[in-house]
Structure formats: structure tokens, C-alpha cells
N, C-alpha and C positions, 0 to 999 in steps of 0.2 A: 512842372505838370500843372495842369490847368485844375480850376478854381470847379465846385462844386457849387453849379447854380441853385440859388434856393426856390427859383420858383417852377422848379419841376417837383415838389413839395407841396403833398396836401398838408392839412396840420395831421391828418390819421402817421401821415413817413415821415413826417416831422418831429414831435413827437417818441419817434422811435430814435431818428436820427440822434434828438438827448439822451436819451433813456441812452444809446451806447457809449453816447461821453461821459456819461455818472454825473448830468444832470437832470434832473427833474420834469418831469411829462405835458408841466405844465408850459415851459419853455417858447412850447410849441403856437403855444395861440397866440402866450403872447410874438411871438418874434412875425407870427400874420398878423397882425394885428401889424405892425407898423410896414411891412413891406409892404400890403395890400389894401388895406386898412386910410392910412396916409400915404401910402407910396416911398417912403425910408427907405433911399436903397444902400445908404451908407449905417455901416453898422454902431455907428461910431455915436454915430445919433439916439441909439435902442438904450435910453439910458436907466428902464429897470431891468435892464439886466447888467451882471458884473463886467466891474470892467475885466478879468481875469475870461471869461464867453469873446468879451467884445475882440478882447485884441486875434483868437484864436480863433472865431468869426471874418474876420476882415482876413486875416492870415494864409483859412483855405474855402473860403465860399464868397460868392459872391451872387447877386440880384440882375438876372444880365438880360432885358427886355431886344425881341426887334427891334434894331434900330430903322429909323424915317430915313428912306431918300427920295422920297416925291411927296406933297400935299396937293389936292384940285379939290377945289371949293367951289359946286353951283352955286348959279343962280337962288335957286330954292333952301341952297344953307344943305345941305347935301354937303360932307366932305368924304373923305376918300384918300386912304394912305397905303403907300408905295409903301411897304416894309420891306428889308435886307436881310437876309437871316446866316448866320455866320460861313452856312458855305457856297456865301454866293446868290444862295436862290431868293428867289421873293415871294411873298402874296399880297393879294390885299385888306383889308376892311373897310367896311364904310359905316360913317355914322350919320343918322339920320333925324337929324330937329325934331317934333311933333308941340305944339303949344302943352302936352297932357305929361306927351312920355318923350325921353331919345332912345332910339334903339339901335345900340353898334351890331352889323351882320359884321361876322366871324370867320375863317376861312376856318382848316382840318389839316387840308394836305397842300404841300405844292402841285398843282394841276390836280387832273382824276384818271384815271380808267375808262369810265363807264364812260362814256363817248358819245352823250347825249347830243345829237341834232341841232340843235336850236340853240345852242351853247358855248358861250366859249371858248371857259374855260376848259371845257373836252378837246377841244381841238389839244390843248398842249401835251396830248398826253398825258399820265402817272409819273414823276420825277421820286417822292420818299411822303409818308406822315409827317406832319409836324407833334413836334416832342411836349410834353402841355406848355413847360416856360414858353415853345410859344407861339402856343394858344390860348393859357392866359398871359401874356406877356401884350397882347393883344386887347383885350381890357382896361390893362395895366399900366399901357402906354396908353393908354385912348383917352380915362379921364385923368392923367398928370397934365395934359395936352389942354384939354378942354377944361379944368378943374386945375391952374397951376400952385394957386394958393392952400395947400395942402393942411390946414391951420385953419379953414373955413369951406371943406372943401361941404359945397350939396352933392347930389343923390341927380346927377343931369346922366348917368344910363342907366334907366328903369330898366331895361325890353335886351333884355343877350337873344341875339337869329345863327344858329351856323349854317346859315344858307348863305357863307360866302366860299370862294378856290372850297372842290373836294365832295367829293362824300361822309361825314361827320360817324358813319359807323357802321365804315372800311378804317376806322381810326377811336375802336371801339376803346379801348382798354383809355389811353387817353385823352382823351371828351371826356369820358367820365370821371378820369381826376380831375376835370378842364373843370366841371361842374361843380362838384363839391365846393375849392374853391368859392364860386358865381356864389355857390348857397351860401355858405358857411358865415353865420352873424361876427366874426372874427374877421373876414374878408373882405365883401360885396356884402351879404347878406337879402339878394337880389332873391322873388317867390318865384316858388319851383314852378307858379300859370307865365310868370313872368320871364322864362327860359326855355329855349325852342326849340329841340332840332330838325332840321329837313333832314329825310331823306328820299329819297327817289326807288327805295320801298324792296330790304332787304331783307327776308321772313327771317330769317332763326336770330339777328343782331337783335328784329323790332322787338320780336318774341324777350327776348334775355333782356331789353330792359325795359320792358313793359315789369316786369319781375325786381331789375334793382335799383329803378328811375323815379320819378313821379315828373315828371317833367312835360310843359309840354310839346308834342308829335306835330309835324306838318307833315307832307305826304305830298310830295312830285308828282300829279296824277298826266295832267294833260292831254290826255287819252279818255275818252269812253271804251273803250271797242280794244280788242287784244293785238286787229291785223295792225289797228294804227298807232296803238300805242312799241309797239315792238318796231314799225317803221322809226318813232321818236326818241326809241327812251333802250336800248338790246336789252336791258338790263332783264322787260320782258317776257322775254323767251328763256331765260331762268326762273326766276317770279310772274308770271303771268297773274292776273287780273282779281279771278276769284281765286285763290289763295292769300293773294294780297290784298285785297277786303274783306275776306275772312276776320283774318288778322283787328283789322280797321273797325272792322261791326263790334269787336268785344275788345276797346281795346282797354278803357278806362270807366273801371268798375262804377266811378261816381258819375252819381247817373247826370249829371251839370257837367260836367266835361263832355269836348268834342273833341276829333282829331282835325284836325287841317288840314283841307281841302288845297293843294297847291294847285290850279288850269290855265297857263297861257293863251294866249292868244292869239291863232292864226289866222292871218284869211285865208277862208275858203283850204280850209286843213283841217279845225277840229272848230268852227264855229256853228256850225251850221245847227238850224230848230233835232236838225234828227240827230244831232251828237246830241245838244240838252237833253231828249226824251231819255239815249241813252244812260247817261249820268244820273237823271232820277231814277230809271235803274235800280243801275248798278248801287245807287250809295241810300237803296231805299231800307235796310234794314237794319241800316246805325244813327249812330247820332258824330255829325259833320259840321261844321266849318266850310262855304268853300269862297274862296280869294280867287277871281277871275284878275288875271295879270295882264293890264295889254303887251304885249308883240314891240321888243324893244327891235334894235335892229343888230344882227351881231355880225361879225369878221367871219368873213366862207361861210354866210348863214343864203342859202337865200329867202327864206320866210317873208312875208310882209308881215305887217300885226292887221289883226283885224281897228274894220272899221266901231266907232262908237256904234251905229244905231245896231251892228252887227251883236255889239257887246250887250247891249241893251238889252236886246232880244232873246236871247240868249240866258241872261241874268235875269230874268220872269221868267220863264218859262219852269227855273229852277225858288220862284219863293214861289210861285201859284202850287209848286209838291212841297210848299214848303218845310224848304232847306235853307237852313242860316246863308246868306250868299252876296258877297259884297266884290265891289268894282276896286282893285286895290289903286290908289293914284300912284302911279311911276312918280320916282324919285331919281336922279340923279343921271339920266337920262343923259347928258351931255357934255359928261367926266366919261362916259361911259361904267357908271356907277351901279345900272338899277340893270336887271335881275336877269341873269343869266350872257352881263358882258365886263366878266372879273380877271383880268389876264395873267394879274401878275408879269403887267410887260415895263421896261425900263423909258421906252419909246415913249 
């Protein structure tokens, strides 16, 4: 009989689990702390639990995260891990270190069904959603890998972004349960401002997320008009820009919070001054931060990265319109760990 993987359980779920065992619900917080804050997978080491409970957990439960199949480290310190799942599928997770923070880019699906033309993951098609354990397991694994001494662990990972393989809002329930653990003070204690869901623009799920979670939102826009965006991102035919931006304009009630717009810069495709002016008009009624992302070389795609000159001119048009705009530094390109390059391949 297979064991119950406790990585699949949020604190609320684990509380119900212990109540069903005639244990006190506060055992959930204790076990969550052992598993996530201290990275302990051996129930015998959970010394504030009774011997009988530890024995039961050891017999019936486990803490099982995806297994590392391959690690690559770029010259800029970016790490990419190829992780093997129990059904022999593969996903990729990327850690991006910076002076003031460490960002973990995690996956939510095996493959992706949306087929964006500039994204390598889209060439895989869709295989399946990840479980809660496979999502939070990426963070659990990375923390242990980067800080192996759990007794003196520092918060090497300060930010988590759902910008790896897959569309997170198509795996809505499992993603939100994983986020609950990320924000839980007994687990990782991350700030709601430091966990970001990135979406291609699934309007119904965005409206639901707005009501159910306060984490940060990034929208993969990549084009300022419907004709171009529909060519690059087929999902735009279902949720066109007018409908998408109407949600983004009023997404956060807090006037200090901004929706992040991700805009990959593709040479002579979406990087002209006319495109910048269209983007200014499109974003004129909301609060936004625009990340201009230098295009990356992606197999099976003919797009070329924009020149730095075009990126600079494009950015200045947005800045002149008082739109907070930065050019995001490309990280990990030499190991295919940059934006749009994740394939989950053994090769």
C-alpha cells in the first residue's frame, strides 16, 4: 500500500488529518514546522510528537519531493535543476541569486497547453498538472539543496515566482494550496508581496484569484494589440486584450500595488516605437510595472532578440508616459534557464 505524502497537505488539511486520528489539530502546525521550516523528512526526529504518533506516521506516511536528475550552474550563479517525478516525467526549476534576494522560479505543470509561439515549453504540449507535493516540493528541495544545514538555515530563497513550466491558473487548486504553505509562518513565511503568479491571461481564474489570494500578479502580455498577440499567444483569441486589461486595471484594491506586465522583446516583431505607443495607451487606466525581457534563443522558433538600442528606445517611450518600466536582466541563458527556455528534457 502506498504511503501518504504529507507534502500534499496544507496546514488546514493536515489539521483535519490529525483530527481523524483522534489527535489534537495543533499537531499539524508542529509537523508543518518540522517538514518545511527544518526540512526534516524522518518522523523519528520529530521529538515533540509522541512515540506512538511518530511510529504511525513512519508506517503510513512519507515526505517525498521530486528527485534531482541533473543540475546545471551558469557563470552568473543561476542554477537549473531537472527534477524527476514518480511517473518518470520531468520538470525544471531555476534559482536566480542576487545581492539582495534569491528567486526560485517553479513549475506548475508538465508541459503547457497554451502553445505560445516564442516559448520552448509550449512545444511539449500538455502532459498533466503537478500535485501540491510536486509544486511545494520544488521549494522544499531547493531550500535543502542551498542550505543543507537545517539547524542554521538562512532564508536563501526570498522570492518565489510561478514562471516555470506550465500555466499556473490551469492548476488553480493545487497552486493555491502550495501558496498557502509558502505564506504559512510555520512553513516558509514568505510575504504575499514576494510570491508571484504569472499568467497568460485566463480571465475567469484571475477574477477568482483576486478574491481568494493576495499574492502578486504578473501577466504575460508580449504584444500591445490583438492581431499580434493572437499570433504569438493563441489564448488571446479566447480572452482578448480589452477583456484582460479591464481585469488588470482594477486588480488590486491597495492603491500602492501594481500588476506586473511581462513583455518579451522580439526583433522587428513587437519592439517598434508604434508598439510602445500602443502599449502606453493600453495601460493608461491602471497601475502597472512593465518588465521588458530581452528575447532568448528558443529552439523550434524563428524569433530573434531585440537589439539593446530598440529596447532602450521602447523603454523610454513608456518612461516618458510615467509607466514604471525596467529592462530585466537575462539570467541563465547559457544553460537554457532563461525566460521561455524550459523544456524539462533529459538531453
